[in-house]
SELO-932671 format. One record per residue (C-alpha): x, y, z; residue in three letters. Coordinates in Angstrom, 2 decimals. Layout:
[r [X,Y,Z],ALA] ...
***
This chain:
[r [-12.02,-25.24,-20.01],MET] [r [-9.57,-27.01,-17.72],SER] [r [-6.22,-28.27,-18.85],HIS] [r [-4.20,-31.11,-17.43],HIS] [r [-0.47,-31.07,-16.84],ILE] [r [1.96,-33.30,-15.02],ASN] [r [4.04,-31.98,-12.13],VAL] [r [6.72,-33.74,-10.13],ALA] [r [6.62,-33.58,-6.35],LEU] [r [8.88,-35.53,-4.07],ASN] [r [9.87,-37.95,-6.81],GLY] [r [6.31,-38.64,-7.94],ARG] [r [4.34,-37.46,-10.95],GLN] [r [0.92,-35.93,-10.41],TYR] [r [-1.62,-35.09,-13.10],ARG] [r [-3.17,-31.74,-12.19],MET] [r [-6.04,-29.76,-13.68],ALA] [r [-5.87,-26.00,-14.06],CYS] [r [-7.64,-23.22,-15.90],GLU] [r [-6.47,-22.25,-19.36],GLU] [r [-3.44,-19.99,-19.18],GLY] [r [-2.51,-21.12,-15.66],GLN] [r [-0.29,-24.03,-16.68],GLU] [r [3.00,-22.18,-16.22],ALA] [r [1.90,-20.88,-12.84],ARG] [r [0.97,-24.36,-11.64],LEU] [r [4.35,-25.71,-12.80],VAL] [r [6.10,-22.86,-10.97],LYS] [r [4.12,-23.57,-7.77],LEU] [r [5.01,-27.26,-7.97],ALA] [r [8.67,-26.38,-8.51],GLU] [r [8.60,-24.10,-5.48],SER] [r [7.08,-26.83,-3.31],LEU] [r [9.58,-29.36,-4.66],GLU] [r [12.44,-27.01,-3.76],THR] [r [11.09,-26.77,-0.21],ARG] [r [10.76,-30.54,0.05],ILE] [r [14.34,-31.05,-1.16],GLN] [r [15.60,-28.39,1.27],SER] [r [13.86,-30.11,4.16],LEU] [r [15.23,-33.48,3.00],ARG] [r [18.71,-31.94,3.04],GLY] [r [18.23,-30.66,6.58],ARG] [r [16.43,-33.64,8.12],PHE] [r [17.41,-36.56,5.93],GLY] [r [15.03,-39.32,4.96],GLU] [r [12.16,-38.89,7.40],ILE] [r [9.40,-40.14,5.12],GLY] [r [7.83,-38.73,2.01],ASP] [r [4.52,-37.83,3.63],ALA] [r [6.22,-36.11,6.55],ARG] [r [8.47,-34.08,4.23],LEU] [r [5.48,-33.02,2.15],THR] [r [3.48,-32.03,5.25],VAL] [r [6.46,-30.09,6.62],MET] [r [6.87,-28.27,3.30],ALA] [r [3.15,-27.45,3.22],ALA] [r [3.30,-26.15,6.80],LEU] [r [6.30,-24.00,5.88],THR] [r [4.32,-22.50,2.99],VAL] [r [1.32,-21.91,5.28],CYS] [r [3.56,-20.26,7.87],ASP] [r [4.97,-17.89,5.26],GLU] [r [1.47,-17.21,3.96],LEU] [r [0.22,-16.31,7.45],LEU] [r [3.24,-14.03,7.98],ASP] [r [2.66,-12.37,4.60],ALA] [r [-1.01,-11.89,5.43],GLY] [r [-0.11,-10.23,8.72],GLN] [r [2.44,-7.98,6.98],ARG] [r [-0.23,-7.02,4.44],ILE] [r [-2.72,-6.17,7.21],ARG] [r [-0.05,-4.11,8.99],ASN] [r [0.78,-2.26,5.77],LEU] [r [-2.91,-1.65,5.08],GLU] [r [-3.30,-0.20,8.60],ASP] [r [-0.23,1.98,8.05],GLU] [r [-1.56,3.10,4.68],LEU] [r [-4.91,4.03,6.25],GLU] [r [-3.12,6.01,8.96],ALA] [r [-1.06,7.83,6.33],LEU] [r [-4.21,8.61,4.36],ARG] [r [-5.78,10.03,7.52],ASN] [r [-2.68,12.15,8.18],VAL] [r [-2.71,13.39,4.57],ARG] [r [-6.40,14.24,4.82],SER] [r [-5.87,16.12,8.09],ALA] [r [-2.91,17.99,6.58],ALA] [r [-5.01,18.96,3.54],ALA] [r [-7.76,20.19,5.86],ASP] [r [-5.21,22.24,7.85],ARG] [r [-3.78,23.65,4.61],ALA] [r [-7.25,24.71,3.43],ARG] [r [-7.97,26.29,6.82],THR] [r [-4.62,28.10,6.73],THR] [r [-5.21,29.33,3.17],GLN] [r [-8.64,30.65,4.16],THR] [r [-7.19,32.37,7.24],ALA] [r [-4.40,33.97,5.18],VAL] [r [-6.86,35.13,2.52],ALA] [r [-9.14,36.59,5.20],ASN] [r [-6.19,38.33,6.88],ALA] [r [-5.04,39.80,3.55],LEU] [r [-8.57,40.97,2.75],ASN] [r [-8.89,42.54,6.20],ALA] [r [-5.51,44.27,5.79],ALA] [r [-6.54,45.54,2.36],ALA] [r [-9.79,46.89,3.83],ASP] [r [-7.87,48.67,6.64],ARG] [r [-5.45,50.17,4.12],ILE] [r [-8.37,51.34,1.96],GLU] [r [-10.11,52.92,4.97],ARG] [r [-6.86,54.57,6.08],THR] [r [-6.32,55.97,2.58],ALA] [r [-9.89,57.36,2.57],GLN] [r [-9.37,59.00,5.98],VAL] [r [-6.08,60.53,4.80],LEU] [r [-7.74,61.81,1.63],ASN] [r [-10.50,63.48,3.66],ARG] [r [-7.98,64.89,6.15],THR] [r [-5.73,66.35,3.46],ILE] [r [-8.75,67.78,1.76],GLY] [r [-8.40,69.05,-1.75],GLY] [r [-4.85,67.73,-2.06],GLY] [r [-3.62,64.76,-4.10],VAL] [r [-5.61,61.57,-3.51],ALA] [r [-3.77,58.62,-1.98],ILE] [r [-4.65,55.16,-3.15],GLY] 
***
């Protein structure tokens, strides 16, 4: 169900519809736009209500485009970091496998050496 609230923009009242629970957000958006309009009025003086409103809207759109580009850049950076993390995890698994194989091979060589020594010594004390 939509709700109606009044917001003030550039000295005028506007009746706006919004979804239930979004009233405070709509008021905050209107206040933000009003702040931009007043800031532009302070910088440029009285240049016409419509022009001030259009300039404020263009300022918001400019910031939105910049934010969108920053988001895309951050998403690209995040994807690159995920790829680096994945490659590092793959390298770690490969390294762990290589270390385990090397330790197993060393253990096998030690076992074979101990068996050879036991046979060479003969009836003496067994090693290993």
